[in-house]
C-alpha positions in Angstrom: 10.7 21.5 -2.8 9.5 24.3 -5.0 5.7 25.3 -4.7 3.1 23.2 -5.2 4.9 20.3 -4.0 4.0 20.2 0.1 0.9 18.3 1.1 -1.0 15.4 2.6 -4.1 14.6 2.8 -6.2 16.2 0.4 -3.6 18.8 0.0 -0.9 18.9 -3.2 1.3 17.6 -5.2 2.2 19.6 -8.7 -1.3 20.6 -8.4 -3.2 17.4 -7.6 -4.4 16.8 -4.2 -2.5 13.8 -2.5 -3.5 11.2 -0.1 -1.0 8.5 2.0 -2.3 5.0 3.0 0.2 4.6 5.6 -1.0 2.9 9.3 0.6 6.3 10.4 -1.4 8.8 9.1 -4.8 8.0 10.3 -6.1 11.9 8.8 -8.5 11.4 5.8 -8.5 8.0 5.5 -11.7 7.8 3.5 -9.3 10.0 0.9 -6.7 8.0 -0.2 -9.3 4.8 -0.5 -11.2 7.6 -2.8 -7.9 8.7 -4.8 -7.1 4.8 -4.7 -10.1 3.4 -5.8 -9.1 5.4 -9.0 -6.5 3.7 -10.0 -5.8 3.0 -14.2 -5.1 -0.4 -13.9 -7.4 -2.3 -12.3 -6.9 -6.0 -13.2 -4.7 -5.9 -15.3 -4.0 -9.8 -16.3 -5.8 -10.9 -13.3 -3.9 -9.5 -10.9 -6.1 -9.2 -7.9 -5.8 -5.5 -5.7 -5.4 -4.5 -1.9 -6.5 -1.5 -1.1 -5.4 -0.6 3.2 -3.2 1.1 5.2 -0.4 0.1 5.7 3.1 -1.0 7.4 6.3 -2.8 6.9 4.6 -5.9 8.7 0.7 -5.2 9.2 -2.4 -3.3 6.8 -5.0 -2.5 8.9 -8.9 -4.3 8.1 -11.9 -3.5 9.2 -13.6 -6.5 11.5 -16.9 -6.6 13.2 -16.8 -2.8 12.6 -13.6 -2.7 14.8 -10.1 -1.1 12.2 -7.4 -4.2 13.8 -3.6 -4.5 12.8 -3.3 -7.4 10.5 -0.6 -9.5 9.2 0.4 -11.3 6.6 -0.9 -14.7 7.6 -4.4 -13.3 8.7 -4.7 -12.2 5.3 -3.8 -14.9 3.6 -6.2 -17.4 5.0 -9.4 -14.3 4.5 -8.0 -15.0 0.8 -7.4 -18.4 0.0 -11.7 -18.2 1.6 -12.5 -15.3 -0.7 -14.4 -16.0 -3.9 -12.4 -13.0 -5.2 -8.9 -14.6 -5.3 -8.3 -17.3 -7.1 -4.9 -20.1 -6.6 -1.2 -18.6 -6.7 -3.1 -15.0 -7.8 -1.0 -12.2 -8.1 -1.7 -10.0 -5.7 -0.3 -5.9 -5.9 -1.0 -4.7 -2.4 -1.6 -0.6 -2.5 -0.7 -0.4 1.0 2.4 1.8 2.5 6.0 0.1 3.0 4.3 -3.7 2.8 7.2 -3.8 0.7 10.1 -1.8 2.5 11.5 -5.6 4.2 12.7 -8.4 2.7 11.1 -10.3 5.5 7.7 -8.2 5.5 4.3 -7.9 5.1 4.7 -8.5 1.3 7.6 -11.6 1.7 5.4 -13.7 4.0 2.1 -13.0 1.8 4.1 -14.3 -1.1 5.4 -16.9 1.0 1.7 -18.4 2.4 0.0 -17.8 -0.8 2.5 -19.7 -3.2 2.0 -16.9 -5.5 4.2 -13.4 -6.3 2.5 -10.1 -4.5 3.4 -7.1 -5.8 4.1 -4.4 -2.9 5.5 -0.5 -2.6 9.0 -0.2 -0.8 7.9 3.2 0.2 4.9 4.9 1.1 2.2 4.8 -1.0 1.1 7.5 -2.3 -2.6 7.9 -4.5 -3.1 11.2 -6.1 -6.7 12.2 -6.5 -6.6 11.7 -11.0 -5.9 7.7 -9.9 -2.1 8.2 -10.1 -0.1 7.4 -7.9 4.1 7.6 -6.7 6.1 5.8 -4.1 8.1 7.4 -2.5 9.1 8.7 0.9 7.9 11.6 3.3 8.6 13.9 5.4 6.6 15.9 8.0 7.5 19.3 9.1 4.9 20.7 12.1 1.2 19.2 10.9 2.4 19.1 6.9 3.2 16.2 4.9 5.9 16.3 2.0 6.5 13.9 -0.8 10.3 13.2 -0.3 11.2 13.7 -3.7 14.9 12.2 -2.9 13.9 9.2 -1.0 12.1 7.3 -4.1 10.6 3.5 -3.6 9.0 1.5 -6.8 6.8 -1.2 -6.3 8.8 -4.4 -6.3 7.5 -8.0 -6.7 7.9 -10.4 -3.6 8.1 -14.5 -5.2 6.7 -17.1 -3.1 9.9 -19.3 -1.3 11.4 -16.1 -0.8 13.5 -14.3 2.5 12.2 -16.2 5.5 12.9 -14.5 8.8 14.5 -17.0 11.3 
């Protein structure tokens, strides 16, 4: 990778600071939420965004003042009782790796809510300017690099999709 394409947690990608929303990266979580809040596609056609640090099968939430990893069933229960969520409303997860596994968090949430869920197939990397990248990362020493050869995308998971047997 060329100069300017390194970083992690407030470093740079092409001169733009970035932060990764991954459960495994505990440093500077506020930066991820700050950058994700600048996203340009807020509420397109009524999509509800969930911004959280994520993994293949869980996301992190603050519950009673403590950070907890929660599964899709737990989030579905919360959403069903939320005034911000409309029945069968599409959910967009801005949470790393939640769409990486065909049986993972995004599919489980789609099944539980009977609604479409859009999720990243790799790391969700929030850029300071409000843009984002879905790609793998690699860590060398204390520096996190965006792996431009391991690109991902935002995938749509439909209800009734894959169930783990």
